[in-house]
Backbone of each chain as ProteinMPNN parsed JSONL, in Angstrom:
{"seq_chain_A": "XXXXXXXXXXXXXXXXXXXXXXXXXXXXXXXXXXXXXXXXXXXXXXXXXXXXXXXXXXXXXXXXXXXXXXXXXXXXXXXXXXXXXXXXXXXXXXXXXXXXXXXXXXXXXXXXX", "coords_chain_A": {"N_chain_A": [[110.623, 71.148, 88.818], [110.123, 74.655, 89.158], [109.824, 76.724, 86.344], [110.759, 79.691, 84.908], [110.698, 81.535, 82.099], [112.21, 83.904, 79.916], [111.812, 85.916, 77.04], [114.08, 86.883, 75.688], [117.629, 87.014, 76.217], [119.374, 89.074, 75.714], [118.836, 92.285, 74.343], [118.657, 94.779, 71.902], [117.538, 97.923, 71.218], [116.188, 100.775, 69.452], [115.824, 104.241, 70.316], [112.514, 105.3, 70.848], [111.305, 103.1, 69.723], [108.818, 100.505, 69.978], [108.719, 98.144, 72.492], [108.599, 94.763, 73.401], [108.65, 92.641, 76.128], [108.671, 89.346, 77.0], [107.342, 86.96, 79.292], [107.136, 83.73, 80.607], [105.681, 81.285, 82.677], [105.674, 77.994, 84.1], [104.275, 76.818, 86.177], [101.675, 77.219, 86.904], [101.222, 79.468, 88.463], [99.6, 82.076, 90.276], [100.476, 84.669, 90.56], [102.445, 87.192, 89.056], [105.39, 89.094, 88.265], [107.155, 92.052, 87.291], [110.375, 93.349, 87.331], [112.933, 95.88, 87.365], [116.462, 96.036, 87.29], [119.113, 97.864, 88.435], [122.49, 98.997, 88.771], [123.419, 99.552, 92.113], [120.853, 100.247, 92.832], [119.311, 98.07, 93.278], [116.542, 95.752, 93.049], [113.697, 96.941, 91.529], [110.237, 97.24, 91.593], [108.116, 97.114, 88.831], [105.551, 96.489, 87.637], [102.906, 94.333, 88.744], [100.915, 91.331, 88.816], [98.017, 89.754, 89.958], [96.239, 88.078, 88.875], [94.694, 86.793, 85.88], [94.315, 89.25, 83.388], [94.482, 91.23, 85.226], [96.186, 93.916, 86.853], [98.674, 95.642, 88.749], [100.199, 98.654, 89.78], [103.654, 99.065, 90.448], [106.568, 100.31, 92.071], [107.77, 101.887, 90.096], [106.173, 102.543, 87.587], [106.029, 104.285, 85.452], [106.227, 104.92, 82.012], [105.99, 102.35, 81.247], [103.899, 99.533, 80.39], [101.697, 96.713, 80.925], [100.622, 93.374, 80.109], [98.375, 90.754, 80.634], [97.014, 88.223, 79.414], [96.793, 85.507, 79.472], [97.156, 83.012, 82.012], [99.741, 81.987, 82.319], [101.454, 83.751, 81.131], [103.095, 86.874, 81.052], [103.454, 90.051, 79.985], [105.709, 92.703, 79.397], [105.632, 96.016, 78.348], [107.199, 98.513, 76.54], [106.217, 101.419, 75.461], [107.37, 103.508, 73.977], [110.507, 103.379, 73.644], [113.16, 104.614, 75.681], [116.443, 105.982, 76.35], [116.942, 105.96, 79.077], [115.696, 103.711, 79.918], [117.325, 101.621, 79.551], [118.452, 98.702, 80.93], [118.52, 95.872, 83.23], [115.99, 93.527, 83.056], [113.824, 91.717, 85.039], [111.72, 88.954, 85.426], [109.267, 87.429, 87.518], [107.512, 84.827, 89.299], [104.926, 83.686, 91.543], [103.112, 81.631, 93.873], [101.41, 82.827, 95.635], [100.411, 86.157, 96.618], [103.229, 88.116, 96.955], [103.775, 87.059, 99.56], [104.67, 84.501, 99.261], [107.346, 82.404, 98.049], [109.162, 83.821, 95.43], [109.843, 82.988, 92.105], [112.389, 83.436, 89.842], [113.088, 84.495, 86.474], [115.845, 84.328, 84.076], [116.468, 86.887, 83.292], [116.458, 89.819, 81.15], [118.664, 91.656, 79.332], [118.35, 94.805, 78.389], [119.192, 97.159, 76.0], [118.925, 100.458, 75.06], [119.41, 102.491, 72.36]], "CA_chain_A": [[111.109, 72.47, 89.206], [109.487, 75.808, 88.53], [110.631, 77.333, 85.313], [110.324, 80.982, 84.402], [111.517, 81.855, 80.93], [112.056, 85.225, 79.334], [111.936, 85.733, 75.587], [115.423, 87.189, 75.199], [118.633, 87.345, 77.238], [119.912, 90.383, 75.345], [117.999, 92.972, 73.369], [119.098, 96.144, 71.588], [116.474, 98.659, 70.521], [116.445, 102.201, 69.232], [114.928, 105.195, 70.978], [111.227, 105.481, 70.192], [110.708, 101.817, 69.326], [107.953, 99.794, 70.91], [109.454, 96.95, 72.896], [107.835, 93.764, 74.143], [109.403, 91.635, 76.862], [107.725, 88.29, 77.327], [107.694, 86.073, 80.396], [106.246, 82.575, 80.702], [105.968, 80.372, 83.788], [105.051, 76.697, 83.856], [103.816, 76.221, 87.432], [100.296, 77.609, 87.192], [101.235, 80.488, 89.504], [98.645, 83.15, 90.112], [101.109, 85.989, 90.623], [103.633, 87.439, 88.233], [106.01, 90.375, 88.594], [108.24, 92.585, 86.472], [111.305, 94.222, 88.027], [114.155, 96.265, 86.683], [117.593, 96.011, 88.195], [120.169, 98.78, 88.046], [123.568, 99.019, 89.768], [123.236, 100.426, 93.261], [119.432, 100.484, 93.127], [118.641, 96.815, 93.588], [115.395, 95.41, 92.221], [112.556, 97.831, 91.707], [109.038, 96.644, 91.013], [107.478, 97.94, 87.814], [104.146, 96.097, 87.667], [102.648, 92.955, 89.088], [99.581, 90.858, 88.462], [97.553, 88.671, 90.81], [95.286, 87.227, 88.167], [94.589, 87.103, 84.458], [93.734, 90.54, 83.037], [94.589, 92.125, 86.372], [97.524, 94.473, 87.011], [98.852, 96.634, 89.805], [101.435, 99.408, 89.627], [104.678, 98.942, 91.469], [107.242, 101.55, 92.445], [108.221, 102.696, 88.95], [105.418, 102.127, 86.409], [106.017, 105.294, 84.386], [106.91, 104.543, 80.78], [105.756, 100.923, 81.012], [102.58, 98.945, 80.554], [101.784, 95.253, 80.985], [99.473, 92.628, 79.601], [98.295, 89.356, 81.083], [95.848, 87.621, 78.777], [96.767, 84.104, 79.92], [97.717, 82.868, 83.349], [101.151, 81.652, 82.312], [102.244, 84.718, 80.368], [103.013, 88.261, 81.537], [104.267, 90.828, 79.047], [106.068, 94.086, 79.736], [105.649, 96.791, 77.107], [107.737, 99.867, 76.526], [105.501, 102.006, 74.318], [108.33, 104.293, 73.211], [111.706, 103.161, 74.444], [114.086, 105.731, 75.872], [117.756, 105.513, 76.805], [116.925, 105.713, 80.534], [115.111, 102.403, 80.174], [118.392, 100.626, 79.447], [118.496, 98.075, 82.234], [118.228, 94.448, 83.305], [114.594, 93.312, 83.404], [113.617, 90.395, 85.622], [110.351, 88.513, 85.632], [109.144, 86.436, 88.583], [106.157, 84.351, 89.568], [104.743, 83.044, 92.842], [101.778, 81.036, 93.992], [100.58, 83.749, 96.403], [100.912, 87.516, 96.479], [104.337, 88.618, 97.74], [104.081, 86.263, 100.736], [105.269, 83.234, 98.914], [108.604, 82.453, 97.332], [109.115, 84.222, 94.039], [110.782, 82.305, 91.218], [112.82, 84.42, 88.853], [113.692, 84.142, 85.206], [117.265, 84.686, 83.981], [116.64, 88.304, 83.014], [116.705, 90.351, 79.806], [119.466, 92.871, 79.331], [117.856, 95.678, 77.319], [119.96, 98.371, 75.711], [118.224, 101.365, 74.158], [120.427, 103.403, 71.816]], "C_chain_A": [[110.33, 73.552, 88.461], [110.409, 76.36, 87.468], [109.978, 78.619, 84.863], [111.257, 81.344, 83.259], [111.189, 83.247, 80.427], [112.484, 85.149, 77.876], [113.346, 85.986, 75.066], [116.374, 87.392, 76.363], [119.212, 88.725, 76.986], [119.045, 90.98, 74.245], [118.545, 94.371, 73.16], [118.016, 96.798, 70.743], [116.871, 100.127, 70.366], [115.426, 103.05, 69.976], [113.663, 105.361, 70.163], [110.559, 104.193, 69.745], [109.771, 101.296, 70.398], [108.603, 98.448, 71.201], [108.554, 96.036, 73.718], [108.809, 92.805, 74.826], [108.397, 90.599, 77.362], [108.257, 87.415, 78.448], [106.657, 84.961, 80.476], [106.669, 81.716, 81.885], [105.121, 79.112, 83.621], [104.48, 76.049, 85.103], [102.412, 76.651, 87.835], [100.212, 78.623, 88.341], [100.247, 81.596, 89.212], [99.342, 84.503, 89.909], [102.341, 86.074, 89.762], [104.078, 88.878, 88.408], [107.025, 90.759, 87.516], [109.055, 93.568, 87.313], [112.35, 94.739, 87.031], [115.264, 96.36, 87.73], [118.698, 96.891, 87.643], [121.228, 98.812, 89.144], [123.299, 100.027, 90.873], [121.795, 100.677, 93.654], [118.68, 99.204, 93.438], [117.533, 96.502, 92.6], [114.246, 96.35, 92.543], [111.37, 97.281, 90.923], [108.384, 97.604, 90.035], [105.961, 97.725, 87.839], [104.06, 94.68, 88.207], [101.191, 92.625, 88.825], [99.217, 89.686, 89.356], [96.576, 87.738, 90.098], [95.291, 87.64, 86.698], [93.835, 88.42, 84.288], [93.763, 91.534, 84.19], [96.016, 92.646, 86.475], [97.519, 95.509, 88.119], [100.174, 97.348, 89.56], [102.379, 99.119, 90.785], [105.28, 100.295, 91.775], [107.516, 102.465, 91.268], [107.477, 102.32, 87.677], [105.514, 103.074, 85.212], [106.835, 104.814, 83.184], [106.717, 103.093, 80.401], [104.265, 100.606, 81.063], [102.761, 97.432, 80.536], [100.515, 94.655, 80.412], [99.529, 91.22, 80.138], [96.973, 88.773, 80.585], [95.688, 86.149, 79.144], [97.523, 83.985, 81.222], [99.23, 82.692, 83.318], [102.038, 82.732, 81.696], [101.999, 86.155, 80.853], [103.98, 89.081, 80.7], [104.504, 92.237, 79.574], [106.25, 94.846, 78.426], [106.241, 98.164, 77.358], [107.168, 100.526, 75.279], [106.439, 102.788, 73.405], [109.641, 104.294, 73.997], [112.577, 104.416, 74.513], [115.384, 105.199, 76.469], [117.77, 105.24, 78.308], [116.198, 104.428, 80.91], [116.105, 101.269, 79.88], [118.613, 100.025, 80.819], [118.398, 96.556, 82.09], [116.785, 94.309, 83.773], [114.405, 91.866, 83.855], [112.139, 90.133, 85.833], [110.339, 87.475, 86.746], [107.702, 85.988, 88.704], [106.118, 83.731, 90.958], [103.319, 82.544, 92.929], [100.85, 81.88, 94.855], [101.185, 85.129, 96.303], [102.036, 87.838, 97.425], [104.733, 87.752, 98.917], [104.912, 85.039, 100.401], [106.555, 83.442, 98.128], [108.39, 82.856, 95.884], [110.199, 83.48, 93.272], [111.102, 83.243, 90.064], [113.295, 83.777, 87.555], [115.135, 84.621, 85.17], [117.507, 86.162, 83.689], [116.839, 88.613, 81.534], [117.489, 91.639, 79.948], [119.058, 93.705, 78.136], [118.757, 96.907, 77.203], [119.175, 99.196, 74.699], [119.221, 102.416, 73.67], [119.79, 104.593, 71.099]], "O_chain_A": [[109.939, 73.386, 87.305], [111.621, 76.453, 87.663], [108.806, 78.645, 84.486], [112.469, 81.445, 83.445], [110.049, 83.705, 80.503], [113.402, 84.409, 77.523], [113.761, 85.358, 74.093], [115.96, 87.897, 77.406], [119.507, 89.463, 77.926], [118.583, 90.282, 73.342], [118.86, 95.072, 74.122], [117.633, 96.288, 69.69], [117.759, 100.634, 71.051], [114.302, 102.615, 70.229], [113.714, 105.54, 68.946], [109.371, 104.191, 69.422], [109.918, 101.612, 71.578], [108.985, 97.711, 70.291], [107.841, 96.485, 74.615], [109.683, 92.229, 74.178], [107.422, 90.919, 78.042], [109.457, 87.16, 78.544], [105.454, 85.215, 80.421], [107.854, 81.447, 82.079], [104.015, 79.149, 83.082], [104.221, 74.846, 85.1], [102.008, 76.465, 88.983], [99.241, 78.63, 89.098], [100.07, 82.008, 88.065], [98.852, 85.364, 89.177], [103.171, 85.165, 89.733], [103.268, 89.768, 88.663], [107.666, 89.899, 86.912], [108.511, 94.489, 87.923], [112.611, 94.118, 86.001], [115.031, 96.714, 88.886], [119.164, 96.69, 86.521], [120.901, 98.67, 90.322], [122.994, 101.192, 90.617], [121.537, 101.262, 94.705], [117.513, 99.258, 93.828], [117.577, 96.935, 91.448], [113.878, 96.522, 93.704], [111.488, 96.911, 89.755], [108.129, 98.763, 90.363], [105.193, 98.667, 88.039], [105.025, 93.919, 88.137], [100.352, 93.507, 88.638], [99.993, 88.742, 89.505], [96.143, 86.732, 90.66], [95.82, 88.688, 86.329], [92.838, 88.667, 84.966], [93.12, 92.581, 84.118], [96.962, 91.904, 86.213], [96.509, 96.16, 88.391], [101.159, 96.718, 89.175], [101.963, 98.952, 91.932], [104.588, 101.313, 91.742], [107.498, 103.687, 91.415], [108.106, 101.811, 86.749], [105.131, 102.717, 84.098], [107.973, 104.367, 83.322], [107.211, 102.642, 79.367], [103.481, 101.315, 81.693], [103.826, 96.925, 80.183], [99.492, 95.322, 80.254], [100.571, 90.566, 80.112], [95.953, 88.833, 81.271], [94.58, 85.613, 79.128], [98.428, 84.772, 81.5], [99.929, 83.195, 84.198], [103.263, 82.62, 81.745], [100.86, 86.583, 81.036], [105.186, 88.832, 80.708], [103.605, 92.872, 80.125], [106.933, 94.381, 77.514], [105.831, 98.88, 78.273], [107.592, 100.222, 74.164], [106.305, 102.729, 72.183], [109.844, 105.11, 74.897], [112.708, 105.164, 73.545], [115.419, 104.101, 77.025], [118.523, 104.384, 78.771], [116.096, 104.093, 82.09], [115.748, 100.094, 79.956], [118.924, 100.741, 81.771], [118.22, 96.026, 80.993], [116.398, 94.907, 84.778], [114.773, 90.923, 83.153], [111.406, 90.977, 86.349], [111.3, 86.722, 86.901], [106.784, 86.682, 88.267], [107.144, 83.305, 91.488], [102.44, 82.964, 92.177], [99.635, 81.685, 94.824], [102.353, 85.266, 95.941], [101.812, 87.834, 98.636], [105.914, 87.701, 99.26], [105.758, 84.609, 101.186], [106.812, 84.529, 97.609], [107.538, 82.296, 95.195], [111.333, 83.361, 93.736], [110.209, 83.771, 89.401], [113.83, 82.668, 87.547], [115.605, 85.249, 86.119], [118.633, 86.64, 83.824], [117.324, 87.779, 80.77], [117.047, 92.589, 80.594], [119.375, 93.362, 76.997], [119.036, 97.592, 78.187], [118.808, 98.711, 73.629], [119.806, 103.144, 74.473], [120.5, 105.456, 70.583]]}, "seq_chain_B": "XXXXXXXXXXXXXXXXXXXXXXXXXXXXXXXXXXXXXXXXXXXXXXXXXXXXXXXXXXXXXXXXXXXXXXXXXXXXXXXXXXXXXXXXXXXXXXXXXXXXXXXXXXXXXXXX", "coords_chain_B": {"N_chain_B": [[107.77, 107.222, 99.757], [107.849, 104.216, 101.507], [110.804, 102.451, 102.495], [113.178, 99.736, 102.337], [116.193, 99.007, 104.071], [119.541, 98.107, 103.722], [122.969, 97.136, 104.4], [125.418, 98.239, 102.018], [127.629, 96.728, 101.248], [129.654, 93.931, 102.347], [132.429, 92.293, 103.833], [134.024, 89.161, 104.314], [135.602, 86.201, 105.695], [136.464, 82.888, 104.742], [134.76, 80.362, 106.552], [133.846, 81.963, 108.585], [131.062, 83.4, 110.436], [128.395, 85.19, 109.013], [126.415, 88.053, 109.329], [123.658, 89.735, 108.101], [121.767, 92.608, 108.136], [118.488, 93.88, 107.673], [116.434, 96.684, 107.538], [113.022, 97.506, 107.954], [110.706, 99.487, 108.356], [107.975, 99.925, 107.809], [106.623, 97.531, 107.403], [104.104, 95.346, 106.139], [101.335, 94.157, 108.056], [100.569, 91.445, 107.793], [102.586, 90.336, 106.346], [105.359, 88.323, 105.244], [108.903, 87.987, 105.743], [111.419, 87.759, 103.453], [114.404, 86.387, 102.17], [116.77, 86.634, 99.553], [119.228, 85.304, 97.277], [121.643, 86.309, 94.926], [123.541, 85.528, 92.115], [126.004, 86.644, 89.721], [124.648, 87.369, 86.491], [122.38, 85.849, 86.838], [118.959, 85.251, 87.91], [117.55, 86.273, 91.097], [117.459, 83.949, 93.858], [115.53, 82.087, 96.18], [116.272, 82.039, 99.668], [115.497, 81.941, 102.45], [112.655, 82.279, 104.61], [110.536, 84.055, 106.901], [108.245, 84.891, 109.602], [108.144, 85.79, 112.297], [110.27, 85.773, 115.19], [112.618, 83.199, 115.144], [113.932, 81.471, 112.357], [115.223, 78.572, 110.863], [117.072, 76.943, 108.322], [118.679, 74.591, 106.105], [120.71, 76.138, 105.073], [120.807, 78.713, 106.173], [119.973, 81.082, 108.833], [117.286, 83.014, 110.132], [116.585, 85.87, 111.873], [114.115, 87.576, 113.607], [112.948, 90.338, 115.26], [110.533, 91.115, 117.882], [109.064, 93.42, 117.152], [109.218, 93.398, 114.457], [110.427, 95.193, 112.741], [112.85, 94.955, 111.636], [115.196, 92.595, 110.261], [117.491, 89.844, 110.43], [119.719, 88.147, 108.479], [121.526, 85.229, 108.822], [124.444, 83.657, 107.977], [126.062, 80.744, 108.419], [129.471, 79.88, 108.838], [130.736, 80.698, 106.233], [131.589, 80.116, 102.763], [133.706, 80.414, 99.824], [131.908, 80.238, 97.727], [129.674, 81.493, 98.632], [129.863, 84.098, 98.013], [128.095, 86.718, 96.795], [125.15, 88.683, 95.973], [122.856, 89.735, 98.384], [119.467, 89.966, 99.081], [116.757, 91.438, 100.881], [113.251, 90.949, 101.111], [110.178, 92.45, 101.606], [106.685, 93.079, 102.276], [105.379, 96.186, 101.749], [103.298, 98.87, 102.817], [102.027, 101.27, 100.753], [100.534, 104.228, 99.977], [98.102, 103.03, 100.528], [98.185, 100.654, 99.179], [99.446, 97.325, 98.854], [102.774, 96.553, 98.327], [105.224, 94.483, 97.124], [108.514, 94.761, 98.166], [111.882, 95.052, 97.48], [115.046, 95.27, 99.165], [118.066, 97.244, 98.538], [120.084, 95.529, 98.288], [122.865, 93.609, 99.471], [126.188, 93.327, 98.89], [128.111, 90.63, 99.303], [131.365, 89.646, 99.903], [133.429, 86.936, 100.071], [136.486, 86.084, 101.356], [139.487, 84.097, 100.812]], "CA_chain_B": [[107.578, 105.773, 99.67], [108.621, 103.514, 102.517], [111.888, 101.678, 101.901], [113.964, 98.821, 103.15], [117.574, 99.452, 104.113], [120.548, 97.09, 104.018], [124.317, 97.629, 104.088], [125.742, 98.09, 100.603], [128.597, 95.651, 101.047], [130.287, 93.311, 103.507], [133.528, 91.381, 103.548], [134.215, 88.134, 105.325], [136.579, 85.174, 105.358], [135.936, 81.52, 104.79], [134.591, 79.768, 107.858], [133.236, 82.883, 109.542], [129.619, 83.627, 110.385], [128.061, 86.51, 108.473], [125.073, 88.529, 109.653], [123.232, 90.873, 107.29], [120.525, 93.126, 108.698], [117.624, 94.691, 106.825], [115.411, 97.397, 108.293], [111.777, 97.663, 107.193], [109.847, 100.082, 109.375], [106.555, 99.929, 107.464], [106.235, 96.219, 106.901], [102.684, 95.041, 106.244], [101.061, 93.322, 109.226], [100.472, 90.02, 107.479], [103.6, 89.926, 105.384], [106.548, 87.596, 105.63], [110.195, 88.545, 105.356], [112.073, 86.756, 102.629], [115.754, 86.732, 101.717], [117.177, 86.033, 98.292], [120.636, 85.339, 96.91], [121.796, 86.475, 93.483], [124.86, 85.445, 91.5], [126.038, 87.399, 88.449], [123.969, 86.84, 85.292], [121.27, 84.979, 87.203], [117.923, 85.862, 88.716], [117.642, 85.945, 92.523], [116.831, 82.699, 94.275], [115.054, 82.057, 97.567], [117.102, 81.426, 100.707], [114.792, 81.662, 103.695], [111.511, 83.144, 104.857], [110.001, 83.963, 108.248], [107.284, 85.912, 110.017], [108.649, 86.356, 113.541], [111.256, 85.016, 115.985], [113.764, 82.628, 114.452], [113.723, 80.376, 111.414], [116.498, 78.0, 110.421], [117.046, 75.847, 107.363], [119.984, 73.958, 105.92], [121.734, 77.064, 104.603], [120.817, 80.005, 106.854], [119.005, 81.366, 109.884], [116.662, 84.324, 110.019], [116.172, 86.371, 113.171], [113.165, 88.669, 113.47], [112.536, 90.784, 116.594], [109.094, 91.155, 118.11], [108.409, 94.519, 116.445], [109.333, 93.045, 113.027], [110.892, 96.329, 111.949], [114.123, 94.594, 111.032], [115.465, 91.162, 110.246], [118.906, 89.553, 110.236], [120.077, 86.891, 107.826], [122.784, 84.712, 109.355], [125.052, 82.588, 107.18], [127.1, 80.132, 109.243], [130.655, 79.282, 108.204], [130.643, 80.977, 104.808], [132.63, 79.651, 101.863], [133.892, 81.296, 98.675], [130.72, 80.163, 96.878], [128.634, 82.364, 99.193], [130.042, 85.434, 97.451], [126.877, 86.99, 96.033], [124.369, 89.799, 96.489], [121.748, 89.238, 99.199], [118.356, 90.92, 99.134], [115.576, 91.142, 101.685], [111.983, 91.32, 100.478], [109.023, 92.529, 102.485], [105.571, 93.8, 101.687], [105.214, 97.479, 102.385], [102.077, 99.575, 102.474], [102.305, 102.587, 100.203], [99.322, 104.786, 99.384], [96.999, 102.106, 100.712], [98.402, 99.429, 98.414], [100.529, 96.438, 99.252], [103.774, 96.461, 97.268], [106.421, 93.731, 97.509], [109.634, 95.69, 98.025], [113.22, 94.557, 97.754], [116.106, 96.192, 99.548], [118.997, 97.504, 97.448], [121.015, 94.423, 98.188], [124.166, 93.653, 100.148], [127.188, 92.543, 98.168], [129.005, 89.918, 100.231], [132.573, 89.057, 99.319], [134.102, 86.033, 100.988], [137.898, 85.95, 101.015], [140.101, 82.836, 101.271]], "C_chain_B": [[108.468, 105.095, 100.703], [109.66, 102.619, 101.861], [112.409, 100.641, 102.884], [115.414, 99.255, 103.039], [118.481, 98.31, 104.518], [121.918, 97.713, 103.778], [124.641, 97.354, 102.625], [126.661, 96.907, 100.359], [129.136, 95.146, 102.376], [131.412, 92.414, 103.015], [133.654, 90.373, 104.679], [135.296, 87.168, 104.846], [135.932, 83.807, 105.481], [135.864, 81.014, 106.222], [133.958, 80.671, 108.896], [131.716, 82.898, 109.401], [129.374, 85.046, 109.904], [126.618, 86.843, 108.824], [124.756, 89.776, 108.837], [121.867, 91.319, 107.793], [119.797, 94.008, 107.693], [116.605, 95.391, 107.72], [114.212, 97.655, 107.386], [110.703, 98.186, 108.132], [108.363, 99.953, 109.083], [106.092, 98.591, 106.891], [104.739, 95.995, 107.113], [102.451, 94.004, 107.347], [101.127, 91.826, 108.914], [101.618, 89.508, 106.621], [104.753, 89.162, 106.031], [107.79, 88.352, 105.173], [110.959, 87.444, 104.638], [113.433, 87.263, 102.192], [116.089, 85.93, 100.468], [118.679, 86.205, 98.086], [120.733, 85.471, 95.389], [123.256, 86.412, 93.08], [124.835, 86.225, 90.195], [125.372, 86.641, 87.304], [122.867, 85.837, 85.611], [120.191, 85.789, 87.91], [118.108, 85.49, 90.178], [116.979, 84.603, 92.813], [116.58, 82.727, 95.766], [116.082, 81.413, 98.492], [116.257, 80.992, 101.886], [113.669, 82.665, 103.866], [111.019, 82.965, 106.29], [109.005, 85.068, 108.525], [107.728, 86.59, 111.318], [109.572, 85.352, 114.209], [112.36, 84.478, 115.093], [113.34, 81.479, 113.543], [115.089, 79.868, 110.983], [116.244, 76.928, 109.37], [118.473, 75.359, 107.14], [121.071, 74.942, 105.509], [121.835, 78.343, 105.424], [119.847, 80.017, 108.019], [118.488, 82.787, 109.678], [116.14, 84.714, 111.393], [115.293, 87.597, 112.969], [112.719, 89.084, 114.866], [111.024, 90.927, 116.669], [108.406, 92.283, 117.328], [108.475, 94.362, 114.927], [109.808, 94.2, 112.157], [112.264, 96.091, 111.348], [114.22, 93.074, 110.981], [116.947, 90.966, 109.963], [119.074, 88.174, 109.62], [121.431, 86.459, 108.361], [123.246, 83.534, 108.507], [126.187, 81.984, 107.993], [128.271, 79.63, 108.392], [130.635, 79.461, 106.679], [131.831, 80.388, 104.047], [132.716, 80.618, 100.682], [132.643, 81.344, 97.799], [129.543, 80.965, 97.431], [128.806, 83.81, 98.75], [128.9, 85.714, 96.474], [126.256, 88.275, 96.571], [123.143, 89.223, 97.192], [120.698, 90.336, 99.348], [117.319, 90.473, 100.16], [114.358, 91.656, 100.943], [110.897, 91.344, 101.531], [107.888, 93.163, 101.71], [105.401, 95.095, 102.446], [103.912, 98.12, 101.92], [102.447, 100.963, 101.978], [101.046, 103.095, 99.514], [98.134, 103.85, 99.478], [97.15, 100.797, 99.968], [99.563, 98.624, 98.987], [101.493, 96.286, 98.087], [104.948, 95.639, 97.769], [107.662, 94.545, 97.178], [110.951, 95.045, 98.422], [114.089, 95.672, 98.323], [117.048, 96.375, 98.365], [120.069, 96.429, 97.337], [122.312, 94.682, 98.936], [125.12, 92.744, 99.387], [128.159, 91.937, 99.171], [130.175, 89.326, 99.46], [133.242, 88.211, 100.385], [135.526, 85.804, 100.494], [138.46, 84.629, 101.524], [140.774, 83.021, 102.625]], "O_chain_B": [[109.669, 105.352, 100.776], [109.419, 102.083, 100.78], [112.119, 100.673, 104.08], [115.82, 99.811, 102.018], [118.24, 97.628, 105.514], [122.035, 98.697, 103.047], [124.192, 96.357, 102.059], [126.496, 96.17, 99.387], [129.083, 95.839, 103.392], [131.349, 91.853, 101.921], [133.42, 90.69, 105.845], [135.829, 87.3, 103.744], [134.977, 83.612, 106.232], [136.791, 81.211, 107.008], [133.572, 80.21, 109.97], [131.162, 82.468, 108.389], [130.049, 85.985, 110.325], [125.716, 86.025, 108.642], [125.498, 90.757, 108.877], [120.93, 90.524, 107.871], [120.415, 94.78, 106.96], [115.982, 94.753, 108.567], [114.364, 97.979, 106.209], [109.887, 97.419, 108.642], [107.561, 99.879, 110.014], [105.255, 98.552, 105.989], [104.178, 96.399, 108.132], [103.259, 93.096, 107.546], [101.679, 91.045, 109.689], [101.609, 88.347, 106.212], [105.066, 89.343, 107.208], [107.721, 89.24, 104.323], [111.12, 86.34, 105.157], [113.589, 88.443, 101.879], [115.756, 84.753, 100.334], [119.308, 87.11, 98.634], [119.99, 84.819, 94.656], [124.099, 87.132, 93.616], [123.767, 86.446, 89.622], [125.521, 85.426, 87.174], [122.465, 85.06, 84.744], [120.456, 86.868, 88.441], [118.758, 84.488, 90.477], [116.063, 84.179, 92.108], [117.342, 83.33, 96.521], [116.683, 80.39, 98.163], [116.284, 79.828, 102.286], [113.727, 83.771, 103.33], [111.073, 81.863, 106.836], [108.924, 86.052, 107.79], [107.693, 87.816, 111.427], [109.626, 84.191, 113.803], [112.978, 85.244, 114.354], [112.514, 80.64, 113.904], [116.008, 80.658, 110.765], [115.331, 76.113, 109.5], [119.372, 75.687, 107.915], [122.253, 74.609, 105.591], [122.871, 79.006, 105.376], [119.022, 79.118, 108.185], [119.176, 83.642, 109.119], [115.355, 83.988, 112.003], [115.663, 88.533, 112.261], [112.162, 88.262, 115.595], [110.328, 90.867, 115.656], [107.271, 92.11, 116.884], [107.843, 95.127, 114.198], [109.602, 94.176, 110.944], [112.783, 96.943, 110.626], [113.417, 92.366, 111.588], [117.585, 91.812, 109.337], [118.628, 87.169, 110.174], [122.381, 87.241, 108.352], [122.529, 82.546, 108.344], [127.188, 82.659, 108.234], [128.062, 79.023, 107.342], [130.531, 78.487, 105.934], [132.914, 80.19, 104.598], [131.898, 81.529, 100.556], [132.349, 82.376, 97.196], [128.52, 81.1, 96.759], [127.979, 84.659, 99.079], [128.758, 85.034, 95.458], [126.774, 88.879, 97.509], [122.473, 88.336, 96.663], [121.008, 91.476, 99.694], [117.036, 89.282, 100.293], [114.419, 92.664, 100.239], [110.713, 90.374, 102.266], [108.089, 93.714, 100.628], [105.29, 95.088, 103.672], [103.482, 97.935, 100.781], [103.093, 101.737, 102.684], [100.548, 102.468, 98.579], [97.256, 103.866, 98.615], [96.312, 99.908, 100.118], [100.524, 99.174, 99.526], [101.083, 95.931, 96.982], [105.61, 96.033, 98.73], [107.842, 94.971, 96.037], [111.116, 94.561, 99.542], [113.904, 96.849, 98.015], [116.868, 95.753, 97.318], [120.865, 96.427, 96.397], [122.79, 95.813, 99.022], [124.885, 91.542, 99.259], [128.934, 92.65, 99.809], [129.989, 88.596, 98.487], [133.581, 88.698, 101.463], [135.741, 85.382, 99.358], [137.992, 84.092, 102.529], [141.341, 82.072, 103.166]]}, "name": "protein", "num_of_chains": 2, "seq": "XXXXXXXXXXXXXXXXXXXXXXXXXXXXXXXXXXXXXXXXXXXXXXXXXXXXXXXXXXXXXXXXXXXXXXXXXXXXXXXXXXXXXXXXXXXXXXXXXXXXXXXXXXXXXXXXXXXXXXXXXXXXXXXXXXXXXXXXXXXXXXXXXXXXXXXXXXXXXXXXXXXXXXXXXXXXXXXXXXXXXXXXXXXXXXXXXXXXXXXXXXXXXXXXXXXXXXXXXXXXXXXXX"}
């Protein structure tokens, strides 16, 4: 079975801190995605990557950056966390861009105080 | 930015058929339509995928009209365990880029 793991289930950070959210997949998938999920807004795409060292902006990239140095790992970075970035963050991977089934991790609930 | 649209919520009873429709006017020509199911405290999981006409698997059917501007997820004879949020995913073209885009989700509640 495909496994997508995220570094933390719950995270509490202070405003202005630099935050790293890590995602690892074990199926040699080319594509990886970061979403945030908020009540009433569904899943919104932050960034995605179709290959190592490659990234594409999604719907809401402002305030975020990403890093993909290895195929299996995709990191989401909040350079200076703000309270409006309090949310559930979901990572996913797939073997083809958007067309193929995406496999999701369990999510990280980030609270910025 | 082009969007997908789904009903916010639906109610049903055990044993009934449930149909959830998603509209996606600007779907990318080569993209598939995929539906996901999400339970609380879990990531979404794949249910079904199709390109056009009708697709059926062991848990659901997916109906896609010829213009592909909408799709309907059909859940036959729902049970209490089908209570979840259902999302459609399509690829939309925005500013010349392909962006996989989820709908806002439909919260389905199945009553005894």
